[in-house]
Backbone atoms as SQL, in Angstrom:
CREATE TABLE atoms (id INTEGER PRIMARY KEY, chain TEXT, resi INTEGER, resn TEXT, atom TEXT, x REAL, y REAL, z REAL);
INSERT INTO atoms VALUES
  (1, 'A', 1, 'MET', 'N', 23.993, 7.390, -31.382),
  (2, 'A', 1, 'MET', 'CA', 23.024, 6.443, -30.863),
  (3, 'A', 1, 'MET', 'C', 22.354, 7.088, -29.646),
  (4, 'A', 2, 'PRO', 'N', 20.986, 7.070, -29.584),
  (5, 'A', 2, 'PRO', 'CA', 20.310, 7.699, -28.452),
  (6, 'A', 2, 'PRO', 'C', 20.532, 6.925, -27.161),
  (7, 'A', 3, 'ALA', 'N', 20.499, 7.650, -26.064),
  (8, 'A', 3, 'ALA', 'CA', 20.655, 7.008, -24.758),
  (9, 'A', 3, 'ALA', 'C', 19.489, 6.067, -24.488),
  (10, 'A', 4, 'ALA', 'N', 19.744, 4.982, -23.763),
  (11, 'A', 4, 'ALA', 'CA', 18.707, 3.989, -23.469),
  (12, 'A', 4, 'ALA', 'C', 17.591, 4.573, -22.623),
  (13, 'A', 5, 'ASP', 'N', 17.889, 5.636, -21.879),
  (14, 'A', 5, 'ASP', 'CA', 16.850, 6.217, -21.029),
  (15, 'A', 5, 'ASP', 'C', 16.144, 7.403, -21.683),
  (16, 'A', 6, 'ASP', 'N', 16.327, 7.606, -22.983),
  (17, 'A', 6, 'ASP', 'CA', 15.672, 8.682, -23.714),
  (18, 'A', 6, 'ASP', 'C', 14.221, 8.277, -23.978),
  (19, 'A', 7, 'PRO', 'N', 13.237, 8.866, -23.281),
  (20, 'A', 7, 'PRO', 'CA', 11.849, 8.442, -23.421),
  (21, 'A', 7, 'PRO', 'C', 11.282, 8.660, -24.815),
  (22, 'A', 8, 'GLY', 'N', 11.833, 9.561, -25.584),
  (23, 'A', 8, 'GLY', 'CA', 11.345, 9.800, -26.925),
  (24, 'A', 8, 'GLY', 'C', 11.734, 8.713, -27.910),
  (25, 'A', 9, 'LYS', 'N', 12.636, 7.861, -27.550),
  (26, 'A', 9, 'LYS', 'CA', 13.137, 6.836, -28.461),
  (27, 'A', 9, 'LYS', 'C', 12.760, 5.416, -28.045),
  (28, 'A', 10, 'LEU', 'N', 11.963, 5.274, -26.991),
  (29, 'A', 10, 'LEU', 'CA', 11.642, 3.929, -26.518),
  (30, 'A', 10, 'LEU', 'C', 10.490, 3.290, -27.272),
  (31, 'A', 11, 'GLY', 'N', 9.662, 4.061, -27.965),
  (32, 'A', 11, 'GLY', 'CA', 8.510, 3.516, -28.658),
  (33, 'A', 11, 'GLY', 'C', 7.328, 3.407, -27.716),
  (34, 'A', 12, 'PRO', 'N', 6.229, 2.833, -28.214),
  (35, 'A', 12, 'PRO', 'CA', 5.034, 2.743, -27.372),
  (36, 'A', 12, 'PRO', 'C', 5.231, 1.780, -26.208),
  (37, 'A', 13, 'LEU', 'N', 4.633, 2.124, -25.086),
  (38, 'A', 13, 'LEU', 'CA', 4.689, 1.255, -23.916),
  (39, 'A', 13, 'LEU', 'C', 3.636, 0.168, -24.044),
  (40, 'A', 14, 'PRO', 'N', 3.907, -1.038, -23.572),
  (41, 'A', 14, 'PRO', 'CA', 2.908, -2.098, -23.658),
  (42, 'A', 14, 'PRO', 'C', 1.720, -1.789, -22.760),
  (43, 'A', 15, 'ALA', 'N', 0.521, -2.169, -23.211),
  (44, 'A', 15, 'ALA', 'CA', -0.687, -1.956, -22.410),
  (45, 'A', 15, 'ALA', 'C', -0.690, -2.938, -21.251),
  (46, 'A', 16, 'ASP', 'N', -1.193, -2.486, -20.113),
  (47, 'A', 16, 'ASP', 'CA', -1.169, -3.355, -18.952),
  (48, 'A', 16, 'ASP', 'C', -2.404, -4.249, -18.854),
  (49, 'A', 17, 'HIS', 'N', -3.519, -3.864, -19.444),
  (50, 'A', 17, 'HIS', 'CA', -4.698, -4.716, -19.420),
  (51, 'A', 17, 'HIS', 'C', -5.687, -4.275, -20.491),
  (52, 'A', 18, 'ALA', 'N', -6.681, -5.121, -20.761),
  (53, 'A', 18, 'ALA', 'CA', -7.654, -4.848, -21.815),
  (54, 'A', 18, 'ALA', 'C', -8.427, -3.557, -21.568),
  (55, 'A', 19, 'GLY', 'N', -8.701, -3.261, -20.299),
  (56, 'A', 19, 'GLY', 'CA', -9.415, -2.030, -19.984),
  (57, 'A', 19, 'GLY', 'C', -8.653, -0.800, -20.426),
  (58, 'A', 20, 'SER', 'N', -7.352, -0.785, -20.218),
  (59, 'A', 20, 'SER', 'CA', -6.564, 0.386, -20.615),
  (60, 'A', 20, 'SER', 'C', -6.427, 0.474, -22.131),
  (61, 'A', 21, 'VAL', 'N', -6.351, -0.666, -22.800),
  (62, 'A', 21, 'VAL', 'CA', -6.286, -0.657, -24.268),
  (63, 'A', 21, 'VAL', 'C', -7.562, -0.048, -24.830),
  (64, 'A', 22, 'LEU', 'N', -8.697, -0.497, -24.329),
  (65, 'A', 22, 'LEU', 'CA', -9.965, 0.023, -24.809),
  (66, 'A', 22, 'LEU', 'C', -10.115, 1.507, -24.483),
  (67, 'A', 23, 'CYS', 'N', -9.687, 1.925, -23.307),
  (68, 'A', 23, 'CYS', 'CA', -9.737, 3.346, -22.950),
  (69, 'A', 23, 'CYS', 'C', -8.922, 4.185, -23.921),
  (70, 'A', 24, 'ARG', 'N', -7.738, 3.726, -24.262),
  (71, 'A', 24, 'ARG', 'CA', -6.879, 4.469, -25.202),
  (72, 'A', 24, 'ARG', 'C', -7.524, 4.580, -26.569),
  (73, 'A', 25, 'LEU', 'N', -8.182, 3.510, -27.008),
  (74, 'A', 25, 'LEU', 'CA', -8.851, 3.555, -28.310),
  (75, 'A', 25, 'LEU', 'C', -10.051, 4.502, -28.284),
  (76, 'A', 26, 'LEU', 'N', -10.845, 4.414, -27.237),
  (77, 'A', 26, 'LEU', 'CA', -12.047, 5.230, -27.147),
  (78, 'A', 26, 'LEU', 'C', -11.752, 6.707, -26.947),
  (79, 'A', 27, 'ILE', 'N', -10.765, 7.035, -26.122),
  (80, 'A', 27, 'ILE', 'CA', -10.508, 8.437, -25.796),
  (81, 'A', 27, 'ILE', 'C', -10.052, 9.228, -27.021),
  (82, 'A', 28, 'SER', 'N', -9.525, 8.540, -28.018),
  (83, 'A', 28, 'SER', 'CA', -9.098, 9.236, -29.234),
  (84, 'A', 28, 'SER', 'C', -10.266, 9.549, -30.163),
  (85, 'A', 29, 'HIS', 'N', -11.465, 9.021, -29.870),
  (86, 'A', 29, 'HIS', 'CA', -12.643, 9.289, -30.704),
  (87, 'A', 29, 'HIS', 'C', -13.190, 10.682, -30.367),
  (88, 'A', 30, 'PRO', 'N', -13.531, 11.474, -31.386),
  (89, 'A', 30, 'PRO', 'CA', -13.971, 12.846, -31.120),
  (90, 'A', 30, 'PRO', 'C', -15.293, 12.949, -30.352),
  (91, 'A', 31, 'ASP', 'N', -16.133, 11.921, -30.355),
  (92, 'A', 31, 'ASP', 'CA', -17.408, 11.978, -29.635),
  (93, 'A', 31, 'ASP', 'C', -17.307, 11.555, -28.181),
  (94, 'A', 32, 'VAL', 'N', -16.149, 11.078, -27.748),
  (95, 'A', 32, 'VAL', 'CA', -15.999, 10.637, -26.363),
  (96, 'A', 32, 'VAL', 'C', -15.584, 11.832, -25.501),
  (97, 'A', 33, 'ILE', 'N', -16.418, 12.127, -24.492),
  (98, 'A', 33, 'ILE', 'CA', -16.145, 13.245, -23.598),
  (99, 'A', 33, 'ILE', 'C', -15.305, 12.797, -22.407),
  (100, 'A', 34, 'ASP', 'N', -15.647, 11.629, -21.832),
  (101, 'A', 34, 'ASP', 'CA', -14.933, 11.151, -20.657),
  (102, 'A', 34, 'ASP', 'C', -15.091, 9.635, -20.558),
  (103, 'A', 35, 'ILE', 'N', -14.150, 8.996, -19.897),
  (104, 'A', 35, 'ILE', 'CA', -14.183, 7.554, -19.655),
  (105, 'A', 35, 'ILE', 'C', -13.827, 7.317, -18.198),
  (106, 'A', 36, 'GLU', 'N', -14.531, 6.371, -17.585),
  (107, 'A', 36, 'GLU', 'CA', -14.243, 6.007, -16.204),
  (108, 'A', 36, 'GLU', 'C', -14.238, 4.488, -16.088),
  (109, 'A', 37, 'ILE', 'N', -13.233, 3.944, -15.407),
  (110, 'A', 37, 'ILE', 'CA', -13.238, 2.520, -15.102),
  (111, 'A', 37, 'ILE', 'C', -14.090, 2.364, -13.853),
  (112, 'A', 38, 'LEU', 'N', -15.247, 1.718, -14.012),
  (113, 'A', 38, 'LEU', 'CA', -16.232, 1.605, -12.940),
  (114, 'A', 38, 'LEU', 'C', -15.929, 0.461, -11.982),
  (115, 'A', 39, 'GLY', 'N', -15.250, -0.549, -12.474),
  (116, 'A', 39, 'GLY', 'CA', -14.936, -1.672, -11.612),
  (117, 'A', 39, 'GLY', 'C', -14.152, -2.734, -12.346),
  (118, 'A', 40, 'GLN', 'N', -13.657, -3.687, -11.588),
  (119, 'A', 40, 'GLN', 'CA', -12.955, -4.815, -12.172),
  (120, 'A', 40, 'GLN', 'C', -13.129, -6.010, -11.256),
  (121, 'A', 41, 'GLY', 'N', -12.988, -7.194, -11.833),
  (122, 'A', 41, 'GLY', 'CA', -13.108, -8.410, -11.047),
  (123, 'A', 41, 'GLY', 'C', -12.495, -9.575, -11.795),
  (124, 'A', 42, 'GLU', 'N', -12.286, -10.657, -11.091),
  (125, 'A', 42, 'GLU', 'CA', -11.726, -11.857, -11.697),
  (126, 'A', 42, 'GLU', 'C', -12.837, -12.910, -11.738),
  (127, 'A', 43, 'ILE', 'N', -13.264, -13.290, -12.965),
  (128, 'A', 43, 'ILE', 'CA', -14.364, -14.243, -13.071),
  (129, 'A', 43, 'ILE', 'C', -13.882, -15.687, -13.037),
  (130, 'A', 44, 'LEU', 'N', -12.735, -15.935, -13.604),
  (131, 'A', 44, 'LEU', 'CA', -12.070, -17.232, -13.554),
  (132, 'A', 44, 'LEU', 'C', -10.590, -16.963, -13.339),
  (133, 'A', 45, 'ASP', 'N', -9.853, -17.989, -12.982),
  (134, 'A', 45, 'ASP', 'CA', -8.419, -17.827, -12.765),
  (135, 'A', 45, 'ASP', 'C', -7.760, -17.246, -14.012),
  (136, 'A', 46, 'GLY', 'N', -7.258, -16.042, -13.904),
  (137, 'A', 46, 'GLY', 'CA', -6.551, -15.411, -15.014),
  (138, 'A', 46, 'GLY', 'C', -7.416, -14.615, -15.960),
  (139, 'A', 47, 'ILE', 'N', -8.731, -14.583, -15.766),
  (140, 'A', 47, 'ILE', 'CA', -9.613, -13.792, -16.627),
  (141, 'A', 47, 'ILE', 'C', -10.159, -12.633, -15.797),
  (142, 'A', 48, 'ILE', 'N', -9.736, -11.431, -16.162),
  (143, 'A', 48, 'ILE', 'CA', -10.123, -10.225, -15.441),
  (144, 'A', 48, 'ILE', 'C', -11.154, -9.469, -16.275),
  (145, 'A', 49, 'THR', 'N', -12.212, -8.994, -15.641),
  (146, 'A', 49, 'THR', 'CA', -13.206, -8.176, -16.331),
  (147, 'A', 49, 'THR', 'C', -13.070, -6.730, -15.871),
  (148, 'A', 50, 'TYR', 'N', -13.329, -5.821, -16.787),
  (149, 'A', 50, 'TYR', 'CA', -13.305, -4.391, -16.508),
  (150, 'A', 50, 'TYR', 'C', -14.615, -3.807, -16.994),
  (151, 'A', 51, 'SER', 'N', -15.252, -2.978, -16.181),
  (152, 'A', 51, 'SER', 'CA', -16.468, -2.272, -16.559),
  (153, 'A', 51, 'SER', 'C', -16.115, -0.811, -16.779),
  (154, 'A', 52, 'LEU', 'N', -16.443, -0.310, -17.950),
  (155, 'A', 52, 'LEU', 'CA', -16.117, 1.060, -18.322),
  (156, 'A', 52, 'LEU', 'C', -17.393, 1.864, -18.516),
  (157, 'A', 53, 'GLY', 'N', -17.371, 3.119, -18.122),
  (158, 'A', 53, 'GLY', 'CA', -18.446, 4.059, -18.411),
  (159, 'A', 53, 'GLY', 'C', -17.904, 5.112, -19.356),
  (160, 'A', 54, 'VAL', 'N', -18.596, 5.337, -20.460),
  (161, 'A', 54, 'VAL', 'CA', -18.153, 6.290, -21.477),
  (162, 'A', 54, 'VAL', 'C', -19.218, 7.374, -21.600),
  (163, 'A', 55, 'LEU', 'N', -18.829, 8.629, -21.390),
  (164, 'A', 55, 'LEU', 'CA', -19.743, 9.757, -21.505),
  (165, 'A', 55, 'LEU', 'C', -19.669, 10.297, -22.927),
  (166, 'A', 56, 'LEU', 'N', -20.854, 10.401, -23.546),
  (167, 'A', 56, 'LEU', 'CA', -20.975, 10.869, -24.925),
  (168, 'A', 56, 'LEU', 'C', -21.719, 12.207, -24.950),
  (169, 'A', 57, 'PRO', 'N', -21.708, 12.896, -26.093),
  (170, 'A', 57, 'PRO', 'CA', -22.427, 14.175, -26.195),
  (171, 'A', 57, 'PRO', 'C', -23.912, 14.014, -25.864),
  (172, 'A', 58, 'GLY', 'N', -24.506, 15.082, -25.382),
  (173, 'A', 58, 'GLY', 'CA', -25.927, 15.075, -25.067),
  (174, 'A', 58, 'GLY', 'C', -26.254, 14.336, -23.783),
  (175, 'A', 59, 'GLY', 'N', -25.243, 14.046, -22.968),
  (176, 'A', 59, 'GLY', 'CA', -25.482, 13.359, -21.707),
  (177, 'A', 59, 'GLY', 'C', -25.680, 11.860, -21.832),
  (178, 'A', 60, 'ARG', 'N', -25.499, 11.314, -23.032),
  (179, 'A', 60, 'ARG', 'CA', -25.634, 9.868, -23.208),
  (180, 'A', 60, 'ARG', 'C', -24.457, 9.163, -22.558),
  (181, 'A', 61, 'GLU', 'N', -24.720, 7.973, -22.044),
  (182, 'A', 61, 'GLU', 'CA', -23.672, 7.166, -21.434),
  (183, 'A', 61, 'GLU', 'C', -23.660, 5.782, -22.063),
  (184, 'A', 62, 'LEU', 'N', -22.478, 5.260, -22.229),
  (185, 'A', 62, 'LEU', 'CA', -22.277, 3.930, -22.794),
  (186, 'A', 62, 'LEU', 'C', -21.537, 3.116, -21.753),
  (187, 'A', 63, 'TYR', 'N', -22.064, 1.937, -21.438),
  (188, 'A', 63, 'TYR', 'CA', -21.416, 1.055, -20.466),
  (189, 'A', 63, 'TYR', 'C', -20.861, -0.155, -21.200),
  (190, 'A', 64, 'ILE', 'N', -19.592, -0.470, -20.948),
  (191, 'A', 64, 'ILE', 'CA', -18.901, -1.540, -21.662),
  (192, 'A', 64, 'ILE', 'C', -18.233, -2.458, -20.650),
  (193, 'A', 65, 'ASP', 'N', -18.405, -3.764, -20.845),
  (194, 'A', 65, 'ASP', 'CA', -17.667, -4.763, -20.066),
  (195, 'A', 65, 'ASP', 'C', -16.687, -5.437, -21.007),
  (196, 'A', 66, 'VAL', 'N', -15.440, -5.551, -20.579),
  (197, 'A', 66, 'VAL', 'CA', -14.401, -6.172, -21.390),
  (198, 'A', 66, 'VAL', 'C', -13.657, -7.182, -20.528),
  (199, 'A', 67, 'GLU', 'N', -13.270, -8.302, -21.141),
  (200, 'A', 67, 'GLU', 'CA', -12.518, -9.337, -20.436),
  (201, 'A', 67, 'GLU', 'C', -11.093, -9.371, -20.950),
  (202, 'A', 68, 'ASP', 'N', -10.173, -9.551, -20.043),
  (203, 'A', 68, 'ASP', 'CA', -8.752, -9.640, -20.372),
  (204, 'A', 68, 'ASP', 'C', -8.298, -11.051, -20.042),
  (205, 'A', 69, 'ALA', 'N', -8.005, -11.828, -21.070),
  (206, 'A', 69, 'ALA', 'CA', -7.588, -13.213, -20.871),
  (207, 'A', 69, 'ALA', 'C', -6.486, -13.557, -21.855),
  (208, 'A', 70, 'VAL', 'N', -5.569, -14.373, -21.433),
  (209, 'A', 70, 'VAL', 'CA', -4.511, -14.856, -22.316),
  (210, 'A', 70, 'VAL', 'C', -5.038, -16.102, -23.002),
  (211, 'A', 71, 'GLU', 'N', -5.024, -16.077, -24.316),
  (212, 'A', 71, 'GLU', 'CA', -5.523, -17.204, -25.096),
  (213, 'A', 71, 'GLU', 'C', -4.379, -17.755, -25.939),
  (214, 'A', 72, 'PRO', 'N', -4.249, -19.067, -26.019),
  (215, 'A', 72, 'PRO', 'CA', -3.181, -19.626, -26.851),
  (216, 'A', 72, 'PRO', 'C', -3.385, -19.254, -28.320),
  (217, 'A', 73, 'MET', 'N', -2.290, -19.100, -29.019),
  (218, 'A', 73, 'MET', 'CA', -2.351, -18.759, -30.445),
  (219, 'A', 73, 'MET', 'C', -2.999, -19.894, -31.223),
  (220, 'A', 74, 'ARG', 'N', -3.941, -19.540, -32.084),
  (221, 'A', 74, 'ARG', 'CA', -4.599, -20.508, -32.949),
  (222, 'A', 74, 'ARG', 'C', -4.475, -20.023, -34.381),
  (223, 'A', 75, 'PRO', 'N', -4.364, -20.946, -35.320),
  (224, 'A', 75, 'PRO', 'CA', -4.323, -20.513, -36.722),
  (225, 'A', 75, 'PRO', 'C', -5.650, -19.876, -37.115),
  (226, 'A', 76, 'ARG', 'N', -5.601, -18.843, -37.919),
  (227, 'A', 76, 'ARG', 'CA', -6.822, -18.200, -38.408),
  (228, 'A', 76, 'ARG', 'C', -7.478, -19.079, -39.452),
  (229, 'A', 77, 'ALA', 'N', -8.778, -19.067, -39.486),
  (230, 'A', 77, 'ALA', 'CA', -9.518, -19.810, -40.508),
  (231, 'A', 77, 'ALA', 'C', -9.184, -19.246, -41.881),
  (232, 'A', 78, 'GLY', 'N', -8.994, -20.110, -42.833),
  (233, 'A', 78, 'GLY', 'CA', -8.709, -19.678, -44.191),
  (234, 'A', 78, 'GLY', 'C', -7.225, -19.520, -44.500),
  (235, 'A', 79, 'LEU', 'N', -6.387, -19.573, -43.498),
  (236, 'A', 79, 'LEU', 'CA', -4.949, -19.468, -43.747),
  (237, 'A', 79, 'LEU', 'C', -4.357, -20.858, -43.784),
  (238, 'A', 80, 'HIS', 'N', -3.547, -21.108, -44.766),
  (239, 'A', 80, 'HIS', 'CA', -2.927, -22.430, -44.893),
  (240, 'A', 80, 'HIS', 'C', -1.430, -22.237, -45.034),
  (241, 'A', 81, 'HIS', 'N', -0.688, -22.910, -44.201),
  (242, 'A', 81, 'HIS', 'CA', 0.776, -22.834, -44.250),
  (243, 'A', 81, 'HIS', 'C', 1.297, -24.174, -44.707),
  (244, 'A', 82, 'GLY', 'N', 2.333, -24.137, -45.485),
  (245, 'A', 82, 'GLY', 'CA', 2.939, -25.377, -45.949),
  (246, 'A', 82, 'GLY', 'C', 2.496, -25.745, -47.347),
  (247, 'A', 83, 'ALA', 'N', 2.931, -26.901, -47.812),
  (248, 'A', 83, 'ALA', 'CA', 2.626, -27.316, -49.191),
  (249, 'A', 83, 'ALA', 'C', 1.365, -28.107, -49.279);
């Protein structure tokens, strides 16, 4: 049995916020040269916004705003449980 402190056996670490999740997804794309978190703020209690700058080939830049909010679980449309 591996030791509890073996970092190779712990699995993926949980993301700390929506900005970091999006950065991880974008940085794996072959056209993304660089990513910078330009800013963050709280628009409502518990809703944090992150502004990201993404550098693309040819000097193009993409600016993205993402919100991180906890939303209660809702059933998906079209899914029916029970009889």
